[in-house]
Each structure stands twice: as C-alpha cells, then as structure tokens.
C-alpha atoms as one frame of an Amber mdcrd trajectory, in Angstrom:
protein
 -83.785 -63.713  -9.560 -84.815 -61.004 -12.017 -82.572 -58.433 -10.399 -79.444
 -60.589 -10.465 -79.732 -64.304 -11.237 -76.164 -65.051 -10.112 -75.421 -66.825
  -6.848 -71.705 -66.493  -7.563 -69.668 -63.426  -8.343 -66.072 -62.220  -8.544
 -66.717 -60.020  -5.505 -66.980 -62.140  -2.311 -69.600 -59.725  -1.020 -71.747
 -60.239  -4.133 -71.903 -64.000  -4.368 -70.329 -67.370  -3.751 -68.421 -67.873
  -7.001 -67.805 -66.412 -10.453 -69.698 -68.183 -13.287 -67.317 -66.835 -15.925
 -68.451 -67.527 -19.478 -71.249 -69.735 -18.139 -73.306 -66.682 -17.095 -75.412
 -67.406 -20.174 -76.517 -70.738 -18.738 -77.460 -69.075 -15.438 -79.666 -66.573
 -17.254 -81.144 -69.320 -19.456 -81.980 -71.459 -16.422 -83.478 -68.571 -14.445
 -85.818 -67.422 -17.196 -86.691 -70.956 -18.293 -87.922 -71.705 -14.776 -89.904
 -68.470 -14.662 -91.483 -69.206 -18.041 -92.578 -72.761 -17.255 -96.252 -71.681
 -16.908 -96.067 -69.979 -20.316 -94.434 -73.016 -21.904 -97.142 -75.206 -20.390
 -99.856 -72.928 -21.789 -98.364 -72.991 -25.288 -98.596 -76.796 -25.235-102.319
 -76.673 -24.481-104.995 -76.425 -27.224-105.533 -72.705 -26.626-101.801 -72.008
 -26.690-101.348 -74.153 -29.780-104.057 -72.179 -31.540-102.282 -68.940 -30.622
 -99.015 -70.230 -32.080-100.792 -71.207 -35.305-102.323 -67.736 -35.643 -98.926
 -66.124 -35.149 -97.345 -68.488 -37.693-100.011 -67.629 -40.264 -99.098 -63.943
 -39.999 -95.325 -64.395 -39.917 -94.727 -64.688 -43.655 -94.176 -60.953 -44.250
 -90.924 -58.992 -44.129 -92.495 -56.184 -42.123 -93.805 -58.658 -39.538 -90.336
 -60.156 -39.078 -88.840 -56.683 -38.724 -91.575 -55.549 -36.325 -90.828 -58.549
 -34.125 -87.590 -56.763 -33.230 -89.366 -53.747 -31.702 -89.865 -55.383 -28.271
 -86.101 -55.900 -28.067 -85.548 -52.246 -28.840 -88.078 -51.155 -26.227 -86.510
 -53.367 -23.552 -82.983 -52.170 -24.277 -84.045 -48.535 -24.383 -86.034 -48.806
 -21.151 -83.652 -50.857 -19.006 -80.265 -50.023 -20.500 -77.545 -52.504 -21.394
 -75.574 -54.575 -18.905 -71.892 -54.764 -19.801 -71.602 -57.839 -17.571 -74.135
 -59.678 -19.744 -72.483 -59.162 -23.137 -73.823 -55.603 -23.354 -77.528 -56.462
 -23.554 -80.491 -56.045 -21.260 -81.092 -59.347 -19.463 -84.750 -59.052 -20.416
 -83.774 -59.278 -24.074 -82.459 -62.767 -23.409 -85.809 -63.634 -21.837 -87.543
 -62.503 -25.003 -85.227 -64.575 -27.183 -86.144 -67.643 -25.119 -89.860 -66.984
 -25.640 -89.377 -66.360 -29.360 -87.306 -69.510 -29.778 -89.773 -71.732 -27.937
 -92.686 -70.344 -29.939 -90.952 -70.568 -33.301 -89.874 -74.149 -32.691 -93.533
 -75.106 -32.303 -94.444 -74.374 -35.944 -92.348 -74.915 -39.085 -93.944 -71.956
 -40.814 -91.821 -69.554 -38.752 -88.635 -71.098 -40.142 -90.001 -71.090 -43.674
 -90.871 -67.411 -43.385 -87.357 -66.563 -42.200 -85.881 -68.541 -45.076 -88.138
 -66.900 -47.655 -87.352 -63.344 -46.485 -83.723 -63.921 -45.472 -82.245 -61.495
 -48.007 -84.558 -58.640 -47.061 -83.948 -59.302 -43.367 -80.185 -59.268 -43.953
 -80.388 -55.912 -45.736 -82.347 -54.456 -42.828 -79.847 -55.923 -40.373 -76.926
 -54.279 -42.183 -78.747 -50.938 -42.475 -79.685 -50.818 -38.794 -76.156 -51.911
 -37.835 -74.701 -48.927 -39.705 -77.144 -46.555 -37.997 -76.297 -48.013 -34.588
 -72.588 -47.551 -35.279 -73.112 -43.902 -36.229 -75.187 -43.201 -33.114 -72.636
 -44.984 -30.935 -69.853 -42.778 -32.309 -71.937 -39.625 -31.818 -72.861 -40.563
 -28.257 -69.384 -41.766 -27.370 -67.793 -38.461 -28.402 -69.586 -36.624 -25.588
 -67.611 -36.380 -22.374 -69.160 -38.184 -19.432 -71.846 -39.878 -21.517 -72.634
 -43.587 -21.814 -74.958 -44.471 -24.671 -75.391 -47.953 -23.210 -77.150 -46.501
 -20.160 -78.042 -42.822 -20.727 -81.656 -41.787 -21.285 -81.006 -38.864 -23.598
 -82.202 -38.896 -27.205 -79.009 -40.408 -28.644 -78.739 -43.141 -26.018 -82.387
 -44.178 -26.267 -82.329 -44.110 -30.081 -79.100 -46.113 -30.237 -80.350 -48.825
 -27.877 -83.760 -49.033 -29.560 -82.297 -49.531 -33.032 -79.598 -51.802 -31.606
 -82.233 -54.082 -30.100 -84.085 -54.287 -33.413 -80.818 -54.853 -35.270 -79.836
 -57.669 -32.922 -83.065 -59.502 -33.661 -82.688 -58.915 -37.397 -79.213 -60.451
 -37.390 -80.472 -63.506 -35.530 -83.429 -63.823 -37.905 -81.159 -63.458 -40.957
 -78.731 -66.099 -39.695 -81.610 -68.479 -38.995 -83.066 -67.771 -42.427 -79.834
 -68.564 -44.267 -79.020 -71.541 -42.047 -82.372 -73.204 -42.560 -83.385 -74.805
 -45.819 -86.522 -74.032 -47.753 -89.655 -76.048 -47.148 -88.570 -79.595 -46.530
 -90.725 -82.448 -47.768 -92.458 -84.526 -45.163 -90.593 -87.790 -44.543 -91.959
 -90.787 -46.352 -91.577 -94.449 -45.483 -88.753 -94.662 -48.010 -86.782 -91.658
 -46.752 -87.443 -92.434 -43.089 -85.824 -95.872 -43.385 -82.859 -94.898 -45.528
 -79.338 -95.359 -44.217 -77.941 -92.075 -42.792 -75.202 -90.480 -44.874 -71.831
 -89.327 -43.565 -73.171 -85.751 -43.569 -76.211 -86.867 -41.535 -73.963 -88.513
 -38.945 -71.623 -85.505 -38.802 -74.559 -83.133 -38.374 -76.045 -85.250 -35.589
 -72.688 -85.506 -33.808 -71.863 -81.799 -33.919 -75.412 -80.689 -33.078 -75.356
 -82.766 -29.917 -71.928 -81.375 -29.020 -72.895 -77.684 -29.074 -73.644 -77.166
 -25.385 -70.819 -79.351 -23.976 -68.274 -77.659 -26.252 -69.564 -74.260 -25.100
 -69.071 -75.305 -21.472 -65.577 -76.677 -22.129 -64.113 -74.231 -24.623 -62.968
 -71.340 -22.433 -61.177 -73.538 -19.909 -59.383 -75.323 -22.729 -58.456 -72.047
 -24.445 -57.052 -70.525 -21.237 -54.995 -73.607 -20.364 -53.503 -73.992 -23.840
 -53.157 -70.271 -24.455 -51.192 -69.821 -21.219 -48.362 -71.823 -22.776 -48.790
 -71.017 -26.469 -48.514 -67.225 -25.991 -44.926 -67.780 -24.800 -43.892 -69.484
 -28.036 -41.246 -67.457 -29.946 -43.307 -67.214 -33.128 -45.414 -64.586 -34.889
 -48.519 -63.525 -32.940 -50.743 -64.492 -35.865 -49.332 -68.009 -35.818 -49.853
 -68.183 -32.051 -53.484 -67.219 -32.590 -53.960 -69.942 -35.205 -52.259 -72.459
 -32.910 -54.567 -71.562 -30.009 -57.678 -71.817 -32.201 -56.773 -75.149 -33.776
 -55.406 -76.881 -30.669 -58.230 -75.694 -28.430 -60.880 -76.815 -30.930 -59.338
 -80.267 -31.305 -58.768 -80.616 -27.557 -62.310 -79.546 -26.675 -63.775 -82.132
 -29.046 -61.454 -84.858 -27.770 -62.414 -84.116 -24.161 -66.071 -84.037 -25.163
 -65.886 -87.323 -27.050 -63.849 -89.219 -24.457 -65.043 -87.755 -21.156 -68.552
 -86.385 -21.763 -70.683 -88.097 -24.387 -70.031 -91.722 -23.464 -71.757 -92.010
 -20.051 -75.232 -91.103 -18.831 -73.911 -89.203 -15.818 -71.582 -86.918 -17.744
 -74.197 -86.364 -20.438 -76.658 -85.275 -17.752 -74.093 -82.965 -16.109 -73.389
 -81.269 -19.435 -77.063 -80.784 -20.335 -77.322 -83.577 -22.905 -80.141 -86.014
 -23.479 -79.625 -89.687 -22.641 -78.013 -91.629 -25.498 -80.431 -92.929 -28.070
 -81.142 -96.624 -27.865 -79.845 -98.660 -30.760 -82.605-100.441 -32.663 -82.688
-104.150 -31.968
C-alpha cells in the first residue's frame, strides 16, 4: 500500500484500471486507513492534551514556518513522483495528519489568520528560490532535480516542500476569518441568510464536483475544441459549460438520494426539523 496504493493502472501489467484524476482519493483512502490508530489516539484524553499543547505553541510565525520542514525532509529524502502531481506521496500523508490535528482546535486556524501576511511573504520568497534552483538544475544535461540527490536537487526539493506548506497555510489564513464569537441562543436560532445557504450548498458539493469535473470537461471539450472560433473563446466556453453541467449533474443525480450521496462520499442529508 505504501509502495503503490493503486490497484488500477494504465499499464495492464501494473494494475486493473486507471484511476485518472481520482488518484488523490486513492491516496487519501490508503493513508486514512493506515492512520486510524493515530486518529483514535488523538480523540482520547492523552491525544487531546497533546493537541492542546501544540495549539498553544502555534501562534508564532516561526512555528508555522517550521511546520513546513517535515515536508521538505520527505521530499528531499524520497524524491517527487510525477504521477502524483510531482510530490512525494508521504507529503500527502503529512497533510492528512496536519489537517486532522488542526481541525481539532480552533487556535490553529486563528494563528494562521493572524500571521497570514507573514506566511504569504515567506511563501512567495521560497517560491522564487525554488524557481531559481529548478532553472539551475534543469540546465544540466541528464539531471532531474525532482529525483537527483545532488546539492541542487536536494536543496530544491527541501525548499519546495516548505514552500508548499507555506502556500497552503497562507491560503487557509486568508480564507478563514478572525476569531469568531461563540454562538449564542440568539444567533443559533436565527434564520440562515442567502450567503449561509450558498456556502452550505457549495461546501457540500466540493468532493462530488471534484469527482465529476474531469469527465464533464473531456466530454464537452471534445466537441467545443472543433468550434470555428478563437481558442480563447473556446477555453471560456469549456470552463463555463463544464462548470454549469457539473453542478447540474451534481444537483439532479447526486445530492438528492442517500445511495448516490454515499457513493460520492457525502454525508446523509440532514433531517429537517419538525
């Protein structure tokens, strides 16, 4: 499972079928199953205490930046897999652990929000350094900075791993609000606004749309690329029609029944209050 979590592949000798863009879900499932004992521990009193201690120390820019070092070490040590979006598969495992831990305490999100500007600056700086090292390493004949263990390759992958985490942390910091007040009886019973309903609808649609989008894009794009119009207009047409079609398919064929919701990784529909 750790060596290659795919049961399907484009080569008949390598597997039973090609997962295509859904490779991410295969990796997510494989590592989630492996980490079940860790997840169970973090839900126990001892694990909860560990999460609280980590959250107490998270509100520093240098701590957020240092959290990217394990990604750099993993990428430098194991190389990058071009079949997995150019990252070490173990980096994805680390993102799963980070995400599960951070979701357990709101202070992680507040720290990211408070230091979002500093994290973004570090993300941009490391991105520039990675680009320079990639150009230097790529200019050498026969070299591959994604896999080589020379100084340039190791340095590029180390900083790239840190930079990847910094970009994720910056995006989370800007996407999240500042400290939100605890819900009161008044706010808890208020009627949801149009924005609340839109946010709930689109949040629930994320995974199904991800599963559907590439199939929809390929089917529509197969015909749209033949249209006798400017290539830029064809691109816009593919983007708009595929987005609308994916949401229509999701709304009509996925979200309305328990079976299809289960097959697309969604929770059962919420019961309407009586």
